[in-house]
C-alpha positions as CSV (number, residue, x, y, z in Angstrom):
1,M,42.1,150.4,85.2
2,A,38.4,149.6,84.8
3,F,36.0,152.2,83.5
4,F,33.9,151.8,86.7
5,E,35.5,150.3,89.8
6,W,33.7,148.7,92.7
7,D,34.5,150.4,96.0
8,E,33.2,149.6,99.5
9,K,31.4,152.9,99.5
10,Y,28.9,151.2,97.2
11,S,28.1,148.4,99.7
12,V,24.5,148.4,100.9
13,S,25.5,145.8,103.5
14,V,23.3,143.2,101.9
15,P,25.8,140.7,100.4
16,S,23.4,139.3,97.8
17,I,22.7,142.8,96.4
18,D,26.4,143.9,96.6
19,R,27.3,140.8,94.5
20,Q,24.6,141.8,91.9
21,H,25.9,145.4,91.9
22,R,29.4,144.1,91.2
23,D,28.0,142.0,88.3
24,L,26.3,145.1,86.8
25,I,29.6,147.0,87.0
26,D,31.2,144.1,85.2
27,Y,28.7,144.4,82.4
28,I,29.4,148.1,82.1
29,N,33.1,147.5,82.0
30,K,32.7,144.8,79.3
31,L,30.6,147.2,77.2
32,Q,33.3,149.9,77.6
33,T,36.1,147.5,76.7
34,E,34.3,146.5,73.5
35,L,33.4,150.0,72.5
36,A,37.0,151.1,73.1
37,S,38.5,148.4,70.9
38,P,39.9,149.4,67.5
39,E,37.1,147.6,65.7
40,P,34.1,147.2,68.0
41,D,32.0,144.2,67.1
42,S,28.3,145.2,66.9
43,M,27.2,141.6,67.7
44,I,29.3,141.5,70.8
45,I,28.0,144.9,71.9
46,E,24.4,143.6,71.3
47,V,25.1,140.5,73.4
48,I,26.5,142.7,76.2
49,L,23.6,145.1,76.0
50,N,21.1,142.3,76.1
51,G,22.9,140.7,79.0
52,L,23.0,144.0,80.8
53,I,19.3,144.6,80.3
54,G,18.4,141.1,81.3
55,Y,20.6,141.1,84.4
56,T,19.3,144.5,85.5
57,N,15.8,143.3,85.2
58,T,16.6,140.3,87.3
59,H,18.4,142.5,89.9
60,F,15.4,144.9,90.1
61,K,13.0,142.1,90.5
62,Y,15.1,140.7,93.3
63,E,15.3,144.0,95.1
64,E,11.5,144.5,94.7
65,M,10.9,141.0,96.1
66,L,12.9,141.9,99.1
67,F,11.0,145.2,99.5
68,S,7.8,143.2,99.5
69,M,9.0,140.5,101.9
70,Y,10.5,143.0,104.4
71,K,7.9,145.7,104.0
72,Y,10.2,148.5,102.8
73,P,8.1,151.7,103.0
74,E,9.6,153.4,100.0
75,T,8.9,150.5,97.6
76,E,6.8,152.4,95.1
77,E,9.3,155.3,94.7
78,H,12.1,152.8,94.2
79,K,10.2,150.8,91.7
80,A,9.5,154.0,89.7
81,A,13.3,154.7,89.6
82,H,13.7,151.2,88.2
83,N,11.1,151.8,85.5
84,R,12.7,155.1,84.5
85,L,16.0,153.3,83.9
86,F,14.4,150.6,81.8
87,E,12.7,153.2,79.6
88,T,16.0,155.2,79.2
89,V,18.1,152.1,78.4
90,A,15.4,150.9,75.9
91,R,15.7,154.2,74.1
92,F,19.5,154.0,74.1
93,K,19.3,150.4,72.7
94,Q,16.9,151.5,70.0
95,R,19.2,154.4,69.0
96,Y,22.2,152.0,68.9
97,E,20.3,149.6,66.7
98,E,19.4,152.5,64.4
99,G,23.1,153.3,64.1
100,V,23.1,156.7,65.8
101,P,26.8,157.7,66.1
102,N,28.4,157.7,69.6
103,V,25.3,156.3,71.3
104,G,27.5,153.7,73.0
105,D,29.6,156.3,74.6
106,E,26.5,158.2,75.7
107,L,25.1,155.0,77.2
108,L,28.3,154.3,79.1
109,A,28.4,157.8,80.5
110,F,24.7,157.6,81.5
111,L,25.1,154.1,83.1
112,K,28.1,155.2,85.1
113,I,26.4,158.3,86.5
114,W,23.1,156.5,87.0
115,L,24.5,153.4,88.8
116,N,26.7,155.6,91.0
117,H,23.7,157.8,91.9
118,H,21.3,154.8,92.2
119,I,23.5,152.9,94.6
120,L,24.8,155.8,96.7
121,K,21.4,157.5,97.0
122,E,18.4,155.3,96.2
123,D,19.8,151.9,97.3
124,M,21.5,153.3,100.4
125,A,18.1,154.5,101.5
126,Y,17.0,150.9,102.0
127,S,20.2,149.7,103.4
128,A,19.5,150.3,107.1
129,H,16.0,148.8,106.7
130,M,17.3,145.6,105.2
131,V,20.2,145.3,107.6
132,A,17.8,145.7,110.5
133,K,15.8,142.8,109.0
134,K,19.0,140.8,108.7
135,V,18.7,140.3,104.9
136,N,21.7,138.6,103.3
């Protein structure tokens, strides 16, 4: 069983965004798998972390482009949530690079809670707007 499983309750009814959310969940699961291995490889963890950060950045830019194109009224609030995540993950990454014990597990717990909340609350808030605009 995966650490974080996709469920249709996470669907924002915009297929391109749902695919990206699944990809983010895959990154989180890869990170968990490596951290749970008997001898986690720090280079693999760093590659996964960098991939997760890069992909999240791409995903957020994509969402924000859609917000602009389709005049989503809550754009600024949503962008602020994106910025807060980047700041938090950057701190986690720095702590990991400094060798702080258990920071990987803390990051996983944070990401699972954050992504669950972000999709179910913040992203669901734009779902009806994007569906009405027929965004795919």
